[in-house]
N, C-alpha and C positions, 0 to 999 in steps of 0.2 A: 565409609561412603561408598555405596555402590554406584557406578557410573553408568550412564546411559549411553550406549555406543552409536554414534550418528555416522552415516554416510552423506555427503552432500553431493548434489547435481548442480552443475554451474558453478563458475568461479569467475564471473565477470566483475564489474565493479560492486554491486551489491552482494553478490555471492561471496566475495573476498570481505566483506564487513561481517557476514554471518558466520564464515568459516572461522575468521579470527575469533569471533566471540564464542564460538563453541571450542575451539581449541585452547583458549588462553584466558578467558573470562568467566567461566560458567563452571563451577567446581564439579558439579554432578554430572557433568558431561565429557565426553571423549570423542574426537573426531578421528576415525578409523580408517574412513575410506573418501576417496574423491573420484567423481566421474565428469568428464567435459570432452567435446569433441575438438577443443583447441589444445594442441599441444603445448603451447606456452603456458596455459593455467594449469596442466598436470604437473608441470616442472615446478610451477609456483607451489603447489601443493606439497611437493617433496621437500624442496629448499627451504621454504618459508614457514609451512605449518608441520613439518615432519612427518607427513602422511605417504607412506610407501605404497600403500594398497590402492592404486589407482587404474580407473578403466575408462575405455572410450564408448562401451555399450552400457546403457542404464540396466537392462535387463541382467546383463551379466553381473554388475554390482549387486542387484537384489539377491541373484542368485549365489553367490560366493563369497560376498564380503562378509565379515563378522560384524553385525550391524542390528541394533534394535529399532533403530529409527532413520528417516530419510528427511533431509531439507532440500526442498526443490526451489531453486533459484534459477530457472532455466528460461528461455524464450516463452512468452506467454502463452503460445500455441501449443506448448507441449505439456503444460501443467496437468489438465484433466486426465489424459492416459497415463501419465506418470504417476498421478495420485492413484488411480485404480490398480496400476500394477504393483504398486509398493504396498497398499492395503491388502490386495490379494495374496501378496507375498508374505503377510503377518508383519509388517513394519508400521510402526506409528509414523504419522506423517505431518510434517510441517511444510506449508507452500506458500511461497510468495504471492502476492496478488498480481494481477487480477486471477480469479478462480479459473476463468476461461476466456475465450474470445468469441464465443458464440453461447447462446441460450441452451442448445442442443448439448454442447460439451458440458455445461455446468450441471445438467440433469444427469449425465453419465457419471459423474463425480459424486453427485447426491447418491446415486444407487449404491456406487462402491462404499461410500461412507456407512450407509444403511445397512449393507451387508455384514459389515464388521463393527458393530457397537462396542466389541471388546477393546477396541483400538482408539488412540487419540487421533483426532485431525485437527489441525490448528492452521487457519488461515492468516496470512500476515499484514493484516490493518494494524500497522504498528503504531499509528498516532493515537489508538485509544491507550496505548501504554505510555505515551509521553506524561511526564509528570505534570505539566500543566493542563492537559487536556482532561487527565484522569482525575486532577483536583476540581475542575470545572464541573465534571460529571457527578463528583461527590457533592459538592454544593448545590447541584441541582436536585439530586436526591433529598438533600436535607431541607428542601424548600425555600433556600436562600434568594431566588430569584421568582418565587411564586410558580405559576404555571409557565414553562417555556412555550411561546408561539411562533417564534422566528428565529432563524439561524441564517447569518449572512457570514459566506466563507470566501476567501480570496487566496489564490494559489498562483503565483507567477514566478516561472523559472527566470534566470538571470540573463540579461542581454549577452554576458560574456559566454554563454554557451549555445547561443542561438544557431550557429552554423550547424550543430549536431543535431539539433531540432529539425532544421531545413531539410537535411539528409534523409531523416527519419519520417518525413511528413507524410510521403506517398504511402507507407504502408503503417501508420500510425493507429489506423481507424478513425481518425478525426480528433480534435482537440479534447472533445469531452470523454470519449474512451480513454485517449491517451493520459489526461491529466486531472480530471474531475472525480474519479473513483473513490479516493480517499476522503474528499470533502462530501461526496454523497452518502459514504457509510457514517460519517460523523453526524451529518444531518439527520438521518434516521436515528442514531444512538441518542443523540441530546433531545429530539422532540419525542422520542418514542412512539413514532408513527411514521408508515409509508407513505411517500408522495403518490398520488393517483392522476395527476396531470401535470405536464411541463410545457413552457414556452420557452425557446432558446433563439439566440442570434449570433452571429460573429461579426468580426471586422478585422480589416487588414490596412494598416496605413504606412508601416515601415518596411516590411519585407514582403514585396509582391511574390517572392518564391512560395509562400506558403498557398495564396490563390492559385497559383499554377499547378501546385501539387493537389488542389481540391480540398485545400484545407483553410484555417484561419489562425492569425497570431495571437487572437483574443477571442474569448467566448464568454457568453453571460445567460444564465438560466435561471428561470423563476419556477417554483415547483409549490402546487397546493397539495397538503397531505391529507390523509383520510379523516384525521381529527379536527381539520380546518387550520392548522398551523401552516405558515409560509416558509420556504427556503429560497435563498439566493446565493447562485455559485458564480464566481468571476474567476476564470482561469486565464493565464496568458504565459508568453515566453519572451517578455521583453523588458524585465526589470531592470533599469538602470543601476539600481543599488546593490543588487545581489538577489538572493532567493527569499520570495517574500509570501509567507504563509501566515495568515490572520484569520481568526474566526471570533464571531460575536454571536451570543445566545440572549435573546431578548425575551424576558418573562414579564407576568403581570406585576410583579413587584420589584423588579430590577434587572439588570443586565450584567454579563460577563464577556470581558474581551481578552483574548489570547492572542499574544505577540502582535500589539499594534505596530511596534518597531521591531523588525526581525534582528535582534541585537546579538552580535557574535559574542559579546560578554558583558560585564558590568563596568568596563572600562569606556571612559569618555576622553576623547582627544580635543584638546584646546590649542588651535593653530590658526593660521591666516583664512582658514575656511570657516572659523567659528567653533563652535562646540559640536564636534563630531562623534556620532557612536557608529562603529563600523558593524556591517551586518555579515550574516553567515552567507557562505558562498554556493552552497547547495544541500541538498536532502541529506546526504551522508553526513555532513557537520551538524546539520538542525537537529537530525533525528538519531544521532549516534547512541545516545542513552536509550532512546525508545526501541531501537533494534536489539539491544542487548536484554532489555527487561522482557520484551515479547519472547525471545528465545529461552530465556530463562524460565517464564511461564509453561512455554510447552514442554521444556524437560521436566519440570516439576509435576504437570499433568501427567505426562507418562511415568514418573516413578511413583506417584500417589494414586495412579489409576483413576482420575478424575477427569470429567470432560471441560474442555476450554470455553469460556464465554463466547468467543466468536465461534460462529459455526459456518458450515458448507452452505447452508442457505442465505446466510448475510452476503456470501460471494456472489450466488445466483441473482439476489435482489438486485445488488449494486451493478451487475451487469446489466440486467433488464432494464433497470433505471437509466444506465449509460447508454444504451441503444434507442430507448424512447428520447432521450435528450438529443441524441444525434439525429434521429428523425425528424425532430422539431427544428432544429438548427438548419437541417438541409432543405426542408420542405415548407418551413413558415407554418403559422398558425399554432393551435394549442393540440397535444398529443395526449390522449388517455394511456395511462399506463397500465398493462395488463400483466399480472403474475400467474 
């Protein structure tokens, strides 16, 4: 089997997940180079991943490394120029979400993808590859719930990690940009229609530091889609029980619910607290399989010369919807979404 040689940019918490998948879990991929501005991350690449070809300069990696593709897992504001640089250097590109932090950046990435139709570009909306979400999509396509007309999505980070969220709040772009992009993408995917207007509101009851940073600890948005379908997104940062991600899709003939209890596994504990199910602690645990499956799909697309289902335009639309939601949250009232 001919292996696809990959260089990774960024080895933070999620970057390490992707790097380990490429290095050890995807048979037709080989991690041959790594780039980071953090010395400890490059040491990690050498000692834990066996990668000796390391760089502190991204463009230098593109120019000198023996790679066919790049996995971009850097700070969100760096994604778009790095996508364009890699495509222009003849490399296939996997980029973690979001596509960009402004619509203008997203348009630059779109132009780069359009310049290189011969290359694969993959955007990391990994929830589409989660087995449960993928199964729900299949059931919808089979007509199991008739015509889907409503999505209700909840995504709440654990209270155990709230201090990190507070530190990041001032530069996060607001709770919807920070936390709702995956739910927005799934809403579009399940309903088969783009939202055209949004109303949003936020609340802070436990940690006033969020308000002080111009943010909120909880946000709720309601969307009306072009085809008349509805979406409700609830995001937050203070789940007492762990990382809570739940989605319900309601159709004319039934409904689907994914993760109504964010179970760690199928073990139930019977003790003085009653019958207890432990919950997942965060996104790396909940979506570990999804991250591997999406990277496998990217590598297979490169090897087989086919285009991924998730496109650069999905990334732009999610960003546009996220900004419209943020405008509605900040200013009140209903905001029309322009594409």
